[in-house]
C-alpha positions in Angstrom: 0.0 0.0 0.0 1.2 3.5 -0.9 2.2 5.6 2.1 -0.1 8.6 2.7 1.3 11.8 4.2 -1.4 14.4 5.2 -0.5 18.1 4.6 -1.8 21.3 6.2 -4.6 23.5 4.7 -5.5 27.1 4.9 -7.4 29.7 2.9 -5.6 32.4 1.0 -7.5 35.0 -0.9 -10.6 32.9 -0.7 -8.8 29.9 -2.2 -7.9 26.6 -0.6 -4.1 26.1 -0.2 -2.8 22.6 0.5 0.8 23.1 1.6 3.6 21.3 -0.4 5.8 19.1 1.7 7.9 18.0 -1.3 11.7 17.8 -1.1 14.1 19.0 -3.8 14.4 16.4 -6.5 11.0 14.9 -5.9 8.5 14.8 -8.8 4.7 14.9 -8.7 3.3 12.8 -11.6 -0.4 12.7 -11.0 -3.3 13.6 -8.7 -6.6 12.1 -7.8 -9.4 14.4 -6.8 -12.6 13.4 -5.1 -15.7 15.5 -4.3 -19.2 14.6 -3.1 -20.5 16.8 -5.9 -18.3 15.8 -8.9 -17.1 12.3 -8.0 -13.6 11.2 -9.0 -11.2 13.0 -11.4 -7.6 12.2 -12.4 -4.9 14.6 -13.5 -2.0 12.8 -15.1 1.3 14.4 -16.2 4.0 11.7 -16.3 5.8 13.4 -19.2 6.0 16.7 -17.4 6.3 16.0 -13.7 6.0 18.9 -11.4 8.0 20.1 -8.4 6.2 22.3 -5.9 8.6 23.9 -3.4 7.9 23.1 0.3 5.6 25.7 1.7 4.0 26.6 -1.6 0.4 25.7 -2.5 -0.1 22.4 -4.3 -2.1 22.6 -7.6 -5.9 22.3 -7.2 -6.5 21.9 -10.9 -9.2 24.5 -11.3 -11.6 22.7 -9.0 -14.8 24.8 -8.5 -15.1 24.5 -4.7 -18.5 24.8 -3.1 -19.4 25.3 0.5 -20.9 22.1 2.1 -19.0 19.7 -0.2 -16.4 17.2 1.0 -13.1 17.0 -0.9 -10.1 14.7 -0.9 -6.9 15.2 -2.9 -4.1 12.7 -3.4 -0.9 14.0 -5.1 1.3 11.2 -6.3 5.0 12.0 -5.6 8.1 10.1 -6.7 11.1 10.7 -4.5 14.7 10.7 -5.5 15.2 7.4 -3.6 12.6 5.0 -2.3 8.9 4.3 -3.0 6.4 6.8 -4.3 4.0 8.3 -1.7 0.8 10.4 -1.6 0.5 13.8 -0.2 -3.1 13.9 1.0 -5.7 16.5 2.0 -9.3 15.9 3.0 -11.5 18.8 3.9 -14.9 20.5 3.8 -15.8 24.1 3.1 -18.5 26.1 4.9 -19.7 29.6 5.1 -21.1 31.5 8.2 -24.1 33.8 8.3 -21.9 36.6 6.9 -20.8 34.4 4.0 -17.2 34.1 5.3 -15.7 31.0 3.9 -13.9 28.5 6.1 -12.0 25.2 5.6 -12.2 22.3 8.0 -9.4 19.7 7.7 -10.9 16.3 8.0 -7.7 14.3 7.3 -6.9 11.4 9.6 -3.6 11.9 11.2 
């Protein structure tokens, strides 16, 4: 089974940011995106792997987030040495009575 490593989440300019924990030399080759509204979606880019510096936001692939929905992201990362692993984020979005957006991290740690 592929090792899963949860990452931290926050909102920045009303957008969800899942924080990269990638190390130099690692390559992201795909992502799986799940939502209660849209189901499952895959993003594959094996010919053009990506490196997202630690601390930067991981790509969300233009997901149209909606309050009240549940989301799960799995970014597939290939390290310089060793087995591939998944950076994970599971969360829900909500709004309060003043329409302020908030994110709730539902990842199992």
